[in-house]
C-alpha positions in Angstrom: 8.8 -15.6 2.3 8.6 -17.5 5.5 11.7 -15.7 6.7 10.1 -12.3 6.1 7.0 -13.2 8.1 9.1 -14.4 11.0 11.2 -11.3 11.0 8.2 -9.0 11.0 6.7 -10.9 13.9 10.0 -10.5 15.7 9.8 -6.7 15.3 6.4 -6.8 17.1 7.8 -9.0 19.9 10.6 -6.5 20.3 8.2 -3.7 21.0 7.6 -2.1 17.5 4.0 -1.7 16.6 3.2 -3.3 13.3 0.6 -2.7 12.2 -5.5 4.9 -0.4 -5.8 4.7 -2.9 -9.4 5.6 -3.7 -10.8 2.1 -3.5 -14.0 3.7 -2.3 -16.6 3.0 0.3 -18.1 0.0 -1.3 -19.6 -1.4 1.8 -20.6 1.9 3.6 -18.8 3.4 6.5 -18.6 2.8 10.2 -18.6 5.5 12.9 -16.2 3.6 15.1 -13.0 5.4 15.9 -9.6 3.6 16.0 -8.2 2.9 19.4 -5.8 5.5 20.6 -3.2 2.9 21.7 -2.6 -0.8 21.8 -0.2 -3.0 23.6 2.7 -3.9 21.3 2.2 -7.7 21.7 -1.4 -7.4 20.5 -0.3 -6.1 17.1 0.7 -8.9 14.8 1.6 -9.4 11.2 -0.9 -11.9 9.9 -1.1 -14.0 6.8 -4.3 -13.3 5.0 -3.4 -14.5 1.5 -6.2 -14.1 -1.0 -7.0 -16.6 -3.7 -6.8 -14.9 -7.0 -4.5 -12.1 -5.7 -1.6 -13.4 -7.8 -0.6 -12.8 -11.4 0.4 -16.3 -12.6 3.0 -16.5 -9.9 4.9 -13.5 -11.1 7.2 -11.7 -8.7 9.0 -8.4 -8.8 12.4 -7.0 -7.7 11.2 -4.1 -5.6 13.2 -0.9 -5.5 10.4 1.1 -3.7 7.4 1.0 -1.5 4.2 2.9 -2.5 2.0 4.2 0.3 -1.7 4.4 -0.3 -4.8 5.3 1.8 -7.7 3.2 0.6 -10.3 6.0 1.1 -12.4 3.7 3.2 -13.1 2.9 6.8 -14.3 -0.5 8.1 -14.2 0.3 11.8 -10.5 0.0 12.0 -10.3 -3.8 12.6 -11.7 -5.6 9.5 -9.2 -6.5 6.8 -12.0 -8.1 4.8 -13.2 -4.6 4.1 -10.1 -3.8 2.2 -10.4 -7.0 0.3 -14.0 -6.3 -0.6 -13.2 -2.8 -1.8 -10.3 -4.0 -3.8 -12.2 -6.8 -5.5 -14.9 -4.3 -6.5 -12.3 -2.2 -8.4 -10.9 -3.4 -11.8 -7.6 -2.5 -13.4 -6.9 -2.3 -17.1 -3.3 -0.8 -17.0 -0.9 -2.6 -19.3 2.5 -0.9 -19.8 2.6 -2.3 -23.4 -0.6 -0.6 -24.4 -0.9 2.8 -26.1 -3.4 5.4 -25.0 -5.4 4.7 -28.1 -5.5 0.9 -27.7 -8.4 -1.1 -26.4 -7.7 -1.8 -22.8 -9.8 -4.7 -21.4 -9.8 -5.4 -17.7 -6.9 -7.6 -16.6 -8.1 -8.3 -13.1 -9.0 -6.5 -9.9 -7.0 -4.2 -7.7 -4.6 -6.0 -5.4 -1.9 -5.0 -2.9 0.8 -6.8 -0.9 0.2 -5.3 2.6 -2.8 -3.8 4.3 -2.5 -1.8 7.6 -5.7 -1.4 9.6 -6.8 1.5 11.8 -6.0 -0.5 14.9 -2.5 -1.0 13.7 -2.6 -4.6 12.6 -0.8 -5.5 9.4 -1.8 -8.2 6.9 0.1 -9.8 4.1 -2.4 -10.4 1.3 -0.2 -11.9 -1.4 1.7 -15.3 -1.3 5.0 -13.4 -1.1 5.8 -9.8 -0.2 7.2 -9.4 -3.7 4.4 -11.0 -5.6 3.2 -8.8 -8.4 0.1 -6.9 -7.4 -2.0 -4.3 -9.1 -2.1 -1.2 -6.9 -0.4 1.7 -8.7 -0.3 1.2 -12.5 3.2 2.2 -13.5 4.7 1.2 -10.1 3.3 -2.4 -10.0 6.5 -3.8 -11.5 8.9 -2.1 -9.3 7.2 -1.4 -6.0 5.4 -3.1 -3.1 2.1 -1.5 -2.2 1.0 -0.7 1.4 -2.7 0.2 1.8 -3.4 2.2 4.9 -7.0 2.2 6.2 -8.4 5.7 6.3 -8.6 9.0 4.4 -6.7 12.2 3.6 -6.5 15.4 5.6 -9.7 16.9 6.8 -11.4 13.5 7.2 -12.6 12.1 10.5 -10.4 9.1 9.8 -7.3 10.9 8.5 -4.4 8.5 8.6 -2.1 11.2 9.9 -4.1 11.5 13.1 -3.7 7.8 14.0 -0.5 7.3 15.9 -0.9 3.6 16.5 -1.4 3.0 12.8 1.5 5.3 11.9 3.9 3.4 14.1 2.8 0.2 12.4 3.2 1.6 9.0 6.8 2.7 9.9 7.6 -0.7 11.2 6.3 -2.4 8.0 8.2 0.0 5.8 11.4 -0.6 7.8 11.1 -4.3 7.4 10.5 -4.0 3.6 13.5 -1.7 3.3 15.7 -4.1 5.1 14.4 -7.2 3.2 14.8 -5.7 -0.2 17.6 -3.2 0.3 15.3 -0.2 -0.4 16.8 3.2 0.2 15.4 6.0 2.5 14.8 8.3 -0.5 11.7 9.3 -2.5 12.2 9.2 -6.3 9.9 8.5 -9.3 11.1 8.7 -12.8 9.6 11.2 -15.2 7.7 8.5 -17.0 6.6 6.7 -13.8 8.3 3.4 -15.0 10.9 3.3 -12.2 11.5 4.7 -8.8 13.3 4.3 -5.5 12.6 4.5 -1.8 9.3 5.4 -0.2 6.9 7.1 -2.5 3.2 8.0 -2.7 0.6 6.8 -5.1 0.1 10.5 -5.8 3.7 10.8 -7.1 3.4 7.7 -9.3 0.1 8.7 -10.7 1.2 12.1 -11.7 4.0 10.6 -13.9 2.5 7.4 -15.1 2.3 7.0 -18.9 0.9 4.7 -21.5 3.4 3.1 -24.0 3.0 6.1 -26.4 3.9 8.6 -23.6 0.4 9.9 -23.0 -0.6 10.4 -19.4 -2.2 7.4 -17.7 -2.8 8.9 -14.3 -6.2 9.4 -12.7 -5.6 12.3 -10.3 -4.7 10.2 -7.3 -3.9 12.2 -4.1 -2.8 9.4 -1.7 -0.9 9.7 0.4 -0.6 13.4 1.2 2.9 15.0 1.1 3.0 15.6 4.9 2.3 12.0 5.7 4.9 10.8 3.3 7.5 13.2 4.8 6.7 11.9 8.3 7.3 8.3 7.2 10.5 9.2 5.4 11.8 11.1 8.5 10.9 8.1 10.7 12.9 5.7 8.6 15.9 7.9 8.3 15.2 9.8 5.1 
């Protein structure tokens, strides 16, 4: 884990900017706009590990990265906004449960990496491959990257933020290199496996309960155009 952090910091020093998921606007919104640009050396990967953002120390063997927007805006520079929004959202997805089973909450929403509007990236779990609850079916095979902002048509559409986009690409490249993730975009028909760089939208459309019934919630993050841009930028 320490090695991954050092390598990501090295990408920043080398001139690469490092730096939803429908978590909602729990704390209200800010009218502040993200900066249009930032000096490379001011953008750092930072540890911001959260107590309680682990699942009994479980780790995954990631084959993919899931991109999210978190459908919230905290001014572009406050990672605690993502944490607050995530903590306010519970998850009850258990791949062993049928659609007819009782499904108690098993914790709050968590994610491995958050990328702010100003381009800063934060690691929120003890390891980049710590199990986190961010995309139901994909939790056991993918690392989640939450991107501050909204979808097309919004004032804070992630596709309009070039500083943030460069950071997202740098983070994705690091994860690809660290875990040998391919520059493809594949999700199995049942949502239980996948490869490459995918969207929460793709996973949600295919996710199923143990009896094969749909488990999706109509997620639309990230949009297809943004996903395609990231794939192109990483060589897909």
